[in-house]
N, C-alpha and C positions, 0 to 999 in steps of 0.2 A: 448424335449419330455414331453408331459403332464403327470403328476403323479396323480394317483387316490389314494384316501384314503384307498382303498383296494387293491392296486396294489401289486403284489408279485413277487419277483425276480424269474426268471425261470432257465436260465442257465448262466454259467460264461464263457466268452471268454478270451483266452490268445492270444494276437495278436503278431505274430513274424514278422520279417522283410520279410520273404519269403511268408508264406501263413498262413491263420488263422487256429488255432487249439484250443483245449480246455483243460483247467487245471482240475486237480482232484477237485471234489466237496467238499471234507472234508479233514481235517488234519488227516492223518493216525496215527501219533504218539498219538494224543489225543484220537482217537478212540480205539487204542490198550490199553491205560492206563485205560479208562473207562470200557472196557470189562474185563480187568484183575481184578480190585478191586475198588469197590466203596469207600472204606475207603482211599486208596491211592489217588484216584481221588479227594476226598473232601479235603485231606491234601494239594494237589497241588493247588486247588482253593483258600484255605486259605492263602497259601504262595504267590500266584500270582493273587490277586483279580481282577486286571485290564487286565489280559490276555484274548485276544479275543478267543472265543471257536467256532470253525467251525466244525460242524457235519452235515452239510447239505447233504442230500441224503445218509446218513450213514445207513447201515443195521443193526438195533438193534432189530430185530424181536425176541420176546420171551426173551429178556435180563432181567436180575435181576438188576434194577437200583433203588431199594428201598432206599429212603433217599438220593439220589444223588443230589449234588448241581449243577444244570443246569441253574442257573439264568443268564439271558442275553445271553444265548447260541444261536447260529444259528443252529436250527434243522429243517429248512425248507426242506420239501420233504423227510424227513427221514422216514424209516420204523420202527415204534415202535409197530406194531401189536402184540398183546398178550404179550407185555412187562409188567414188574412190575414197576410202577412209584409211588407206595404208599409212601406218606410222602416226595416225592421229592420236591425240590425247583425249580420251573419253572417261577419265577417271571420275568417279562419282556423278556421272551424267545421268539424267533421267531420259531413258529411251523406251519408256513403257508404251507398248502397242505400236511402236515405230515399225515402219515398213522397210525392211533391210534385205529384201529379196535380191539375191545375186549381187550383193554389195561386197566390194573388196575391202577387207579389214586386216591385211597382212601386217603383222608386227604392231598392230594398234594396241594401245594401253586402255583397256576398259575395266580396270580393277574397280571393284565395288560399284560398278554401273548398275542401274536399275533397268533391266530389259524384260520385265514381267510382260508376258503377252505379246512380245515382239515376234514379227515374221522374219526369220533368218533363213528361210528356205533357199538353199543353194549358195549361201554366203561363203566367201573365202576368208578364213580367219587363221591361216597358217601362222604359227609363232606369236599369236596375239596373246595378251595378258587379260584374263578374265577372273583373276583371283577374287574370291569373296563376292562375285557379281551375282545378282538375282536374275535368273532367266526362267523363273517359274511360269509355266504355261506357254513358253516360247515354241515356235515352230522351227526345228532344226533339221527338217527333212532335207537330205542331200547336202547338208553343211559340211565344209571341209575345215577341220580344226587341227590338222597335223602339227604337232610340236607346240600346241597352245598350252597355257597354264591356267587351269580352272580349279586350282586347289581351294576347297571349302566354298565352292559355288553352289547355288541352288538350281537344280534342273528338275524340280518337281513338276509333274503333270506336263512335261514337255513331249513333243513328238520327235522321235529319233530315227525314223525310217531312213536307212542308208546314210546315217550320220557317220563321218569319218573322224574317229578319236585316236588315229595312229600316233603313238609317241606323245600323247597328251598327259599332262599331270592331272589326275582325277582323285588325288588323295582328299578325303573328307567331303567329296561331292555328294549332294543329296539327290538321288534319282527316284524318290518316292513317287509312285503312281505314273512314272514316265511310260510312254507307250512305244512299242516296236523296238525295244532295246535289243531284242534278239536279231534285228536286221542291221544293227550298227556295228562298225568295225572297231576293235580294240587292240589291234596288233602293236605290241611294245608300249602300250599305255601303262601308266603307273597308278595302281590302285592300292588302297589300304584298308585296314579293318574299320577305319572311320568312314569309308565310303558306303553309302546306304543304297541298296537295291530297290527297284520299284515295289517289291513286297514289303519293304520296311526292315528287311534283315540286312545285316552287315555283309560286305563282300568277304569271300573266303579265298584262301590260296587256291583251292580247287577250281572255283568259279573263274578266277583270273587265268589260271593255267589253260582251261578249256577254251579261252579266247585269245590265247597267245599274248596275254598281258602279263606284266610284272606285278608282284604282290609285295608290299612293304608293311612291316609290323610297326605300329605307332602306339604311343600311350593313348589310352582311351580319352576322347575328347567329346564334350557336349556339342550337339548340332549347332551350327551358327544361327544367329538370329538376324533377321533383315528388317530394317525400319524404312518405311516409305520415305523418299526424298522430300525435304521441305522446300516447297516452291515459293519464290518471291510473289508478291502481289502482281496480278495481271496488269499489263500496261494498257491504260485507256487513252487512246489518241482522239481528242475532241472532234477533229475534222473527219474521222472515220466513223463517227457515231450518227445515228439517225437524228433528224431535225427534232428539236425540242428535248434532247436528252444530254444537254451540255453539263448538267448537274449530276450525271451518272457517277456512281462510285462502285468500286469493285465489291463483289460479294464472294463468299467462300466458294471454292470449286464444287461442282456437283459430283456426286458419286459416279463410279464407273458404271456404265449402262449394263455391263455384265453382271453386276450385283443387283439383280433384278428387284429383289425385295426392297433394298434401300432406294433404288432408283424410282420405283413406283410410289414409295412413301414421299419422296421429294416431289414428284409430279402432283401427288395429291394435295401437298401443302402449297404448291405453286401452280395451280391449274391454268393460269393465264400466261405463264412464262413461255416465250418463244424459244424453241429448240432448234438450234442451228448445228447440224452435224454433217455437213457435206463431205464427201470423199472419205468417209470412214472405212477402216479396214477391220471388218468383223466376220470374216470368213470362219466358219466352224463354230461361231460363238453360240452359247446356250442361252437363248433369250425367250424361252417359253413364257407366255403371259406378260411380257414386257409392255409398258404403256408408252407408246411413241405417237400418240394422237397429234395430228397436225405438225409433226416434226418435219423439218427440211433435211432430207437424207439423200439428196440427188448425187449421183455418180459414186455412191458408196458400194462396198463390196460385202455382200452377205452370202457368198457361195457356201453351200452346205451348212448354213446356219439353222439353228432350231428356233422357229418363230411360231410354234404351235400355240393357238389361242392368244396370240399377241394382238394388241389393239393398235392398228395403224390407220384408223379412220381419218380421212382427210390429209394424210401425209403426202409429201412430195417425194416420190420415189423414181423420178425421171432418170432414165439411164442407169439405174441400179443393177448390179449383178446379183441375181437371186437363183443362179444355177443350182439345181438339186437342193434347194432350201426346203425345209419342212415347214409348212404353213397351215397345218390341219386346223380347221375351225377358226382361223384368224379373222379378225375384223378389218377388212380392206374397203369398207364402204366409202365411196367418193375419193379413193386414193388416185394419185397421179402416177401411173406406171408407163407413161409414154417412152418408147424406145428401150424399155428394160429388157433384161435377159432372164427369162423364167424357164429356160430349158430344163425339163425333167423335174421342175418344182412340184412339190406334193401339197395340193391345196384342196383336199377333200373337205367338203361342207364349209368351205370359206365363203365369207360374205364380200362379194366384189360388186355389189349393186351400185350403179352409178359411177363406177370406176372408169378412168381413162386408160385404156390398153392399146391406144393407137400405136401401131408399128412395133408391138412387143413381140419377142421371140418366145413362143410357147410349145416348142418342139417336145413332143412326148410328155407334156405336162399333164398332171393328174388333177382334174377339176370335177371329179365325181361328186354330184350332189351340190355343186357350188351355186351360189346365188349371183348370176350375172345380169340380173334384170336392169335394163337401162344402160348397161355398160357400153362404152365405145371400143369395139374391136376392129375398127377399120384398118386394113392393111396389116393386121396382125398375122403371124405365121403360126398356124395351129396344126402343123404336120404331125400326124400320129398322136395327137392329143386326146385325152379321155374326158369327155364331157357328158358321160352317161348320167342321167337323171338330174343334170344341171338345168337351172332355169335361165332361159335366154329371152324371156318376154321383154319386148321392147329393146333388145340389144341391137347395136349397129355392126353388121359384119361386112360392110361394103369393102371390096377389095381384099378380104381376108383369104388366106390359103387354108383350105379345109381337107387337103389330101390326107387320106387315111385317118380322119378324125372319127371318133366314136361318139355318136349322137343318140345312141339308144335310149329311148324313153326321156330324152331331154325335152323340156317344155318350150315350144315355139308359139308365139302369138302373131296375130295379124299385124302387130306393131313392130315385129322383128324385121330388120333389113337384111336380106340375103347378100352374099358376095357380089351378085350382080347389080346391086344397088336398088333392087325392087322389094316390095313388101312380101314377106313370106306367105305361102298359101298352104292349105291343107295337103295338097299333093306334094309340095316341096318337103313338108315335114315327113310325110309317109315315105317318100323316096329315101329319106335319111334315118328311117326307123325312129323318128322322133314323135312326140305328142303334140298335136295342134289344139290351141284354145283361142276363142274369140275374146276372152277376158283380158 
């Protein structure tokens, strides 16, 4: 398998002799100790400096981790939103795709940390050290970095809308393909001829002056190279494994799901593997054509993600956030979307036959031409949704809200259940500009 410089481990498989299953993503004992006391945690790290720290996908939301020693820790996909990491040691830590929204990281040391794909929206990183850190693809919208040191860091493909780089050391930073750099603040920031703009061109004195930044002339240097962190073997705790899998042994980590071609190749080679990806943070991800059949994705975040022509047949998407997601021609046959948020989702010509959409939010969703035959839409909110030319044969709309819904030329059958809980009739279809069929 080809390895990319920004490739990020996604899920961990534990293969048993009988059938594939999945190991826990983090070490529970380590998580409990960290949550109990930072002082005790730091003492443990001091006594066992070589111990592999596995906190991947751990829920540390709003945790007080001020001054915690998390150097070289695996925190990939962890939820640290709202947490306090002030003065924490994150040197060489793996924070790939971590959720750090509104996290406090004042004076934290994240030198050489791997933050590719992390969500740092609204994070407070004043005076933090991010020297030589890899933030490729990270979301830095509204992030506050005043006085931070990002020398020779990678900010390729980042979102920089309203990011604050006031007095930040940006010498040698790579901004290749970064978005909304024009909306970022650079007052008194320090840039050099080794700093690379989104266009790929080096920063000039004139560019820096126009943004009230300082320009420093340096000896030309080659762009820094970033090597993905080497993760220790996943911890398999026998009592946490399903019955009959005591002989399970760790297998190599799967590719990042955002590397769609590699991910799909892995699925093709492991068609029976169970995919457990609950509470994933994949907002804005480009996942067109991805194979997530029968995957467990409950409570994950796919807001504004591109899932056009994705195969999600039989997947568990209960409680998932799919606001404004693009799902044109997606295969959602038999999917469980109970309680999901599909507000303004674009699902033109998608196959939702037999899907469970009970209690889903479909405000202003586009379902033009979608196949909803046999779907359960009971108590779903379809306010202002567009179901023009959609097939609702045999669909259950009991208790659904249809205010403002567009049912023009939608196909209604005698097996369709109306919001009143009664079988649809030709007159009900006509009243809603729909087409009625007895078939």
